[in-house]
N, CA, C and O of each residue as an XYZ file, in Angstrom:
504
protein
N      13.935     11.289      9.649
C      13.359     11.158      8.316
C      13.208      9.708      7.948
O      13.999      8.859      8.359
N      12.183      9.430      7.169
C      11.914      8.085      6.700
C      11.901      8.108      5.177
O      11.260      8.966      4.570
N      12.595      7.180      4.573
C      12.553      7.019      3.125
C      11.831      5.713      2.811
O      12.136      4.667      3.384
N      10.877      5.789      1.901
C      10.094      4.621      1.490
C      10.337      4.374      0.006
O      10.285      5.298     -0.806
N      10.602      3.126     -0.335
C      10.845      2.770     -1.726
C       9.968      1.588     -2.095
O      10.098      0.499     -1.537
N       9.062      1.822     -3.057
C       8.185      0.737     -3.512
C       8.846     -0.032     -4.654
O       9.678      0.501     -5.389
N       8.457     -1.282     -4.780
C       8.882     -2.116     -5.897
C       7.839     -3.198     -6.115
O       6.949     -3.402     -5.289
N       7.964     -3.891     -7.247
C       7.078     -5.018     -7.503
C       5.976     -4.750     -8.502
O       5.231     -5.662     -8.858
N       5.857     -3.514     -8.962
C       4.839     -3.227     -9.960
C       5.204     -3.827    -11.303
O       6.304     -4.345    -11.494
N       4.261     -3.747    -12.229
C       4.523     -4.274    -13.555
C       3.241     -4.471    -14.329
O       2.178     -3.981    -13.948
N       3.364     -5.202    -15.428
C       2.231     -5.506    -16.306
C       1.790     -6.936    -16.053
O       2.610     -7.853    -16.054
N       0.505     -7.127    -15.839
C      -0.034     -8.452    -15.566
C      -1.394     -8.569    -16.244
O      -2.099     -7.575    -16.417
N      -1.753     -9.780    -16.621
C      -3.057    -10.008    -17.215
C      -4.133    -10.055    -16.141
O      -3.858    -10.374    -14.985
N      -5.353     -9.738    -16.532
C      -6.478     -9.817    -15.613
C      -6.554    -11.218    -15.016
O      -6.388    -12.218    -15.715
N      -6.807    -11.268    -13.711
C      -6.836    -12.529    -12.999
C      -5.507    -12.904    -12.373
O      -5.437    -13.826    -11.561
N      -4.463    -12.200    -12.742
C      -3.134    -12.486    -12.219
C      -2.883    -11.853    -10.868
O      -3.775    -11.245    -10.276
N      -1.651    -12.004    -10.382
C      -1.267    -11.513     -9.059
C       0.037    -10.740     -9.132
O       0.873    -10.972    -10.006
N       0.189     -9.824     -8.204
C       1.440     -9.109     -8.002
C       1.603     -8.887     -6.505
O       0.621     -8.798     -5.768
N       2.859     -8.800     -6.063
C       3.127     -8.420     -4.679
C       3.999     -7.185     -4.684
O       5.126     -7.205     -5.178
N       3.472     -6.119     -4.136
C       4.222     -4.883     -3.999
C       4.964     -4.874     -2.674
O       4.467     -5.375     -1.665
N       6.159     -4.299     -2.688
C       6.955     -4.150     -1.483
C       7.237     -2.679     -1.228
O       7.366     -1.888     -2.163
N       7.329     -2.324      0.034
C       7.681     -0.964      0.435
C       8.746     -1.076      1.505
O       8.460     -1.408      2.655
N       9.982     -0.793      1.110
C      11.106     -0.902      2.026
C      11.405      0.462      2.639
O      11.431      1.480      1.947
N      11.627      0.459      3.937
C      11.854      1.714      4.650
C      13.275      1.799      5.165
O      13.903      0.793      5.496
N      13.762      3.024      5.221
C      15.045      3.288      5.863
C      14.903      4.561      6.684
O      14.070      5.420      6.392
N      15.720      4.661      7.699
C      15.710      5.855      8.533
C      14.961      5.695      9.837
O      15.245      6.402     10.804
N      14.007      4.776      9.882
C      13.211      4.570     11.087
C      12.479      3.247     10.934
O      12.139      2.841      9.822
N      12.239      2.582     12.047
C      11.577      1.294     11.957
C      10.094      1.453     11.630
O       9.404      2.302     12.194
N       9.619      0.610     10.699
C       8.206      0.627     10.344
C       7.339     -0.057     11.386
O       6.118      0.102     11.379
N       7.952     -0.809     12.274
C       7.158     -1.543     13.262
C       6.414     -0.589     14.188
O       5.441     -0.976     14.835
N       6.878      0.669     14.250
C       6.238      1.657     15.113
C       5.376      2.638     14.309
O       5.044      3.714     14.806
N       5.022      2.286     13.107
C       4.265      3.207     12.260
C       2.928      2.606     11.848
O       2.745      1.389     11.845
N       2.011      3.483     11.506
C       0.823      3.087     10.774
C       1.181      3.197      9.291
O       1.871      4.129      8.877
N       0.707      2.245      8.507
C       1.078      2.188      7.102
C      -0.162      2.073      6.238
O      -1.223      1.647      6.694
N      -0.007      2.460      4.982
C      -1.101      2.309      4.033
C      -0.558      2.209      2.623
O       0.562      2.626      2.326
N      -1.378      1.650      1.777
C      -1.153      1.659      0.336
C      -2.265      2.489     -0.306
O      -3.450      2.261     -0.064
N      -1.862      3.438     -1.113
C      -2.780      4.246     -1.890
C      -2.548      3.942     -3.370
O      -1.523      3.376     -3.749
N      -3.512      4.326     -4.188
C      -3.310      4.226     -5.621
C      -3.953      5.416     -6.310
O      -4.911      6.006     -5.809
N      -3.405      5.756     -7.471
C      -3.940      6.860     -8.245
C      -3.950      6.473     -9.714
O      -2.905      6.252    -10.325
N      -5.148      6.397    -10.263
C      -5.320      6.125    -11.694
C      -5.376      7.462    -12.436
O      -5.692      8.491    -11.839
N      -5.074      7.448    -13.725
C      -5.107      8.692    -14.509
C      -6.456      9.390    -14.404
O      -7.499      8.771    -14.612
N      -6.433     10.668    -14.084
C      -7.653     11.451    -14.007
C      -8.472     11.238    -12.752
O      -9.568     11.781    -12.619
N      -7.942     10.447    -11.830
C      -8.686     10.159    -10.596
C      -7.900     10.616     -9.374
O      -6.689     10.827     -9.437
N      -8.611     10.763     -8.271
C      -7.956     11.134     -7.025
C      -7.233      9.918     -6.437
O      -7.585      8.766     -6.690
N      -6.214     10.226     -5.647
C      -5.519      9.142     -4.957
C      -6.430      8.593     -3.871
O      -7.049      9.347     -3.121
N      -6.503      7.262     -3.799
C      -7.388      6.616     -2.835
C      -6.616      5.586     -2.025
O      -5.658      4.974     -2.497
N      -7.065      5.417     -0.799
C      -6.474      4.404      0.070
C      -7.097      3.056     -0.251
O      -8.320      2.918     -0.245
N      -6.269      2.067     -0.529
C      -6.806      0.728     -0.797
C      -6.595     -0.220      0.375
O      -7.352     -1.178      0.533
N      -5.579      0.028      1.200
C      -5.321     -0.827      2.361
C      -4.544     -0.036      3.392
O      -3.697      0.789      3.046
N      -4.832     -0.288      4.663
C      -4.140      0.412      5.733
C      -4.076     -0.475      6.958
O      -4.930     -1.337      7.164
N      -3.042     -0.252      7.777
C      -2.952     -0.959      9.048
C      -2.244     -0.077     10.055
O      -1.490      0.828      9.699
N      -2.506     -0.363     11.326
C      -1.770      0.294     12.385
C      -0.566     -0.534     12.752
O      -0.130     -1.384     11.976
N      -0.028     -0.297     13.922
C       1.105     -1.098     14.377
C       0.709     -2.566     14.491
O       1.522     -3.462     14.262
N      -0.531     -2.791     14.843
C      -1.063     -4.140     14.931
C      -1.586     -4.534     13.562
O      -2.613     -4.026     13.112
N      -0.888     -5.426     12.911
C      -1.246     -5.792     11.535
C      -2.616     -6.451     11.479
O      -3.208     -6.553     10.404
N      -3.125     -6.897     12.618
C      -4.453     -7.508     12.632
C      -5.551     -6.460     12.516
O      -6.703     -6.796     12.241
N      -5.204     -5.194     12.722
C      -6.169     -4.111     12.566
C      -5.953     -3.497     11.199
O      -4.995     -2.754     10.990
N      -6.838     -3.805     10.274
C      -6.632     -3.390      8.893
C      -7.891     -2.783      8.303
O      -9.003     -2.990      8.789
N      -7.674     -2.026      7.238
C      -8.750     -1.442      6.450
C      -8.505     -1.826      5.003
O      -7.366     -1.830      4.535
N      -9.571     -2.145      4.304
C      -9.505     -2.378      2.863
C     -10.657     -1.633      2.186
O     -11.788     -1.645      2.672
N     -10.361     -1.002      1.086
C     -11.421     -0.406      0.286
C     -12.332     -1.515     -0.234
O     -11.883     -2.633     -0.488
N     -13.599     -1.198     -0.387
C     -14.559     -2.209     -0.855
C     -14.130     -2.804     -2.192
O     -14.365     -3.982     -2.461
N     -13.504     -1.989     -3.018
C     -13.134     -2.440     -4.362
C     -12.041     -3.502     -4.361
O     -11.860     -4.199     -5.360
N     -11.305     -3.637     -3.249
C     -10.206     -4.612     -3.212
C     -10.388     -5.662     -2.128
O      -9.589     -6.593     -2.025
N     -11.424     -5.520     -1.324
C     -11.635     -6.433     -0.209
C     -11.750     -7.863     -0.718
O     -12.477     -8.144     -1.671
N     -11.018     -8.761     -0.062
C     -11.021    -10.152     -0.464
C      -9.992    -10.483     -1.531
O      -9.744    -11.656     -1.811
N      -9.385     -9.455     -2.133
C      -8.379     -9.687     -3.179
C      -6.992     -9.187     -2.781
O      -5.985     -9.768     -3.185
N      -6.933     -8.123     -1.997
C      -5.657     -7.523     -1.588
C      -5.419     -7.811     -0.104
O      -6.358     -7.892      0.687
N      -4.139     -7.964      0.252
C      -3.756     -8.186      1.649
C      -2.528     -7.356      1.967
O      -1.521     -7.422      1.263
N      -2.618     -6.571      3.038
C      -1.473     -5.802      3.517
C      -0.787     -6.610      4.622
O      -1.453     -7.210      5.466
N       0.540     -6.619      4.608
C       1.286     -7.362      5.616
C       2.620     -6.674      5.863
O       3.023     -5.781      5.118
N       3.296     -7.104      6.919
C       4.577     -6.504      7.289
C       5.603     -7.599      7.564
O       5.262     -8.707      7.976
N       6.858     -7.260      7.328
C       7.975     -8.057      7.801
C       8.859     -7.088      8.571
O       9.696     -6.400      7.987
N       8.670     -7.038      9.879
C       9.393     -6.048     10.679
C      10.899     -6.281     10.657
O      11.678     -5.332     10.753
N      11.306     -7.527     10.532
C      12.740     -7.819     10.487
C      13.392     -7.195      9.250
O      14.561     -6.810      9.278
N      12.616     -7.101      8.162
C      13.127     -6.506      6.927
C      12.698     -5.052      6.768
O      13.027     -4.406      5.774
N      11.957     -4.538      7.758
C      11.467     -3.159      7.697
C      10.722     -2.896      6.393
O      10.935     -1.888      5.720
N       9.849     -3.829      6.064
C       9.161     -3.800      4.769
C       7.681     -4.091      4.952
O       7.287     -4.920      5.772
N       6.875     -3.391      4.172
C       5.443     -3.645      4.129
C       5.097     -4.136      2.729
O       5.686     -3.700      1.740
N       4.141     -5.040      2.661
C       3.776     -5.657      1.388
C       2.303     -5.410      1.077
O       1.493     -5.162      1.970
N       1.984     -5.483     -0.194
C       0.593     -5.513     -0.638
C       0.473     -6.662     -1.634
O       0.929     -6.566     -2.774
N      -0.142     -7.736     -1.187
C      -0.395     -8.866     -2.079
C      -1.692     -8.595     -2.824
O      -2.733     -8.358     -2.211
N      -1.625     -8.631     -4.143
C      -2.789     -8.320     -4.966
C      -3.113     -9.537     -5.832
O      -2.323     -9.933     -6.688
N      -4.274    -10.116     -5.598
C      -4.721    -11.283     -6.348
C      -5.952    -10.934     -7.170
O      -6.607     -9.918     -6.936
N      -6.250    -11.786     -8.128
C      -7.445    -11.605     -8.979
C      -7.517    -10.182     -9.514
O      -8.553     -9.523     -9.428
N      -6.421     -9.728    -10.058
C      -6.338     -8.347    -10.514
C      -7.287     -8.073    -11.675
O      -7.541     -8.936    -12.514
N      -7.798     -6.858    -11.697
C      -8.746     -6.414    -12.707
C      -8.155     -5.203    -13.440
O      -7.294     -4.508    -12.900
N      -8.614     -4.957    -14.654
C      -8.114     -3.766    -15.376
C      -8.310     -2.480    -14.589
O      -7.500     -1.559    -14.692
N      -9.379     -2.410    -13.805
C      -9.627     -1.195    -13.020
C      -8.669     -1.037    -11.849
O      -8.702     -0.010    -11.171
N      -7.830     -2.009    -11.596
C      -6.775     -1.872    -10.582
C      -5.552     -1.144    -11.141
O      -4.623     -0.829    -10.398
N      -5.551     -0.881    -12.426
C      -4.433     -0.171    -13.044
C      -4.263      1.213    -12.432
O      -5.199      2.013    -12.424
N      -3.074      1.494    -11.924
C      -2.811      2.763    -11.238
C      -1.342      2.793    -10.820
O      -0.627      1.795    -10.916
N      -0.913      3.965    -10.356
C       0.352      4.055     -9.637
C       0.046      3.808     -8.165
O      -0.845      4.434     -7.590
N       0.785      2.902     -7.575
C       0.572      2.529     -6.177
C       1.667      3.147     -5.314
O       2.852      3.085     -5.643
N       1.240      3.748     -4.195
C       2.137      4.422     -3.275
C       1.991      3.824     -1.883
O       0.885      3.494     -1.455
N       3.116      3.684     -1.174
C       3.014      3.366      0.238
C       3.227      4.644      1.039
O       3.878      5.586      0.587
N       2.663      4.646      2.233
C       2.729      5.828      3.087
C       2.851      5.387      4.536
O       2.371      4.321      4.919
N       3.501      6.224      5.333
C       3.719      5.906      6.749
C       3.482      7.142      7.615
O       3.711      8.277      7.197
N       3.024      6.883      8.816
C       2.869      7.949      9.813
C       3.118      7.362     11.186
O       2.727      6.229     11.469
N       3.775      8.142     12.044
C       4.048      7.697     13.406
C       3.084      8.402     14.340
O       3.448      9.320     15.075
N       1.852      7.948     14.289
C       0.776      8.533     15.081
C      -0.180      7.401     15.391
O      -0.485      6.590     14.517
N      -0.659      7.334     16.633
C      -1.439      6.161     17.032
C      -2.711      6.535     17.764
O      -3.089      5.901     18.749
N      -3.371      7.585     17.264
C      -4.627      7.995     17.887
C      -5.790      7.127     17.437
O      -6.812      7.042     18.117
N      -5.630      6.478     16.280
C      -6.667      5.592     15.741
C      -6.020      4.308     15.258
O      -4.810      4.276     15.031
N      -6.804      3.246     15.095
C      -6.209      1.964     14.660
C      -5.498      2.068     13.316
O      -4.485      1.401     13.104
N      -6.011      2.894     12.404
C      -5.367      3.109     11.116
C      -5.868      4.425     10.540
O      -6.799      5.038     11.063
N      -5.231      4.848      9.451
C      -5.579      6.107      8.806
C      -5.790      5.848      7.322
O      -5.095      5.026      6.726
N      -6.762      6.558      6.718
C      -7.091      6.301      5.327
C      -7.068      7.544      4.446
O      -7.362      7.458      3.253
N      -6.722      8.703      5.016
C      -6.705      9.930      4.235
C      -5.276     10.343      3.932
O      -4.376     10.174      4.754
N      -5.084     10.887      2.737
C      -3.743     11.282      2.305
C      -3.085     12.240      3.276
O      -1.903     12.095      3.590
N      -3.845     13.229      3.760
C      -3.233     14.256      4.600
C      -2.919     13.769      6.011
O      -2.395     14.525      6.829
N      -3.237     12.520      6.294
C      -2.894     11.946      7.595
C      -1.509     11.309      7.595
O      -1.007     10.913      8.647
N      -0.894     11.210      6.423
C       0.399     10.529      6.298
C       1.524     11.526      6.057
O       1.374     12.498      5.317
N       2.653     11.259      6.701
C       3.801     12.167      6.635
C       4.859     11.722      5.638
O       5.604     12.550      5.115
N       4.932     10.434      5.370
C       6.006      9.912      4.519
C       5.407      9.117      3.373
O       4.468      8.341      3.552
N       5.979      9.330      2.173
C       5.464      8.699      0.961
C       6.608      8.130      0.130
O       7.710      8.679      0.100
N       6.324      7.027     -0.537
C       7.252      6.515     -1.526
C       7.016      7.208     -2.863
O       6.140      8.062     -2.998
N       7.825      6.814     -3.847
C       7.770      7.469     -5.154
C       6.709      6.863     -6.060
O       6.366      7.443     -7.091
N       6.192      5.712     -5.688
C       5.154      5.060     -6.473
C       5.697      3.994     -7.405
O       6.839      4.068     -7.859
N       4.864      3.001     -7.685
C       5.204      1.948     -8.634
C       3.975      1.691     -9.507
O       2.854      1.602     -9.006
N       4.197      1.573    -10.814
C       3.086      1.418    -11.764
C       2.607     -0.026    -11.795
O       3.400     -0.962    -11.898
N       1.302     -0.183    -11.704
C       0.659     -1.485    -11.899
C      -0.296     -1.348    -13.071
O      -1.182     -0.494    -13.067
N      -0.111     -2.192    -14.070
C      -0.971     -2.182    -15.246
C      -1.569     -3.565    -15.436
O      -0.842     -4.554    -15.538
N      -2.895     -3.635    -15.484
C      -3.598     -4.901    -15.639
C      -4.282     -4.890    -17.002
O      -5.141     -4.049    -17.268
N      -3.900     -5.813    -17.847
C      -4.470     -5.890    -19.187
C      -5.662     -6.832    -19.199
O      -5.712     -7.797    -18.437
N      -6.618     -6.543    -20.070
C      -7.830     -7.365    -20.133
C      -7.668     -8.502    -21.132
O      -8.589     -9.297    -21.318
């Protein structure tokens, strides 16, 4: 079993930055594909960033490309989402997800992931 715990959310003004962390226990994240999803009120959960075991192989949603960066610290068994130039439309609950499957460089659909964190709220004020 893998437990994922997100942190780093909060309230920030438009144009500001936040760094989300996803700490894992139970299994090393270095052998997993990881992603960050978000869900705004009344909307479906969407993948905003994903990577495989090779952090150089990444996916970003068009809405966050150039502003968000997914990264890993394998020594700390933690994955990060650096979010810059935040916009009010980035307001959502952010979730990290993990899967130990390597058929593709990364995965972007909710049903492809086996492990989820509890989520952390990000609110961007205008």
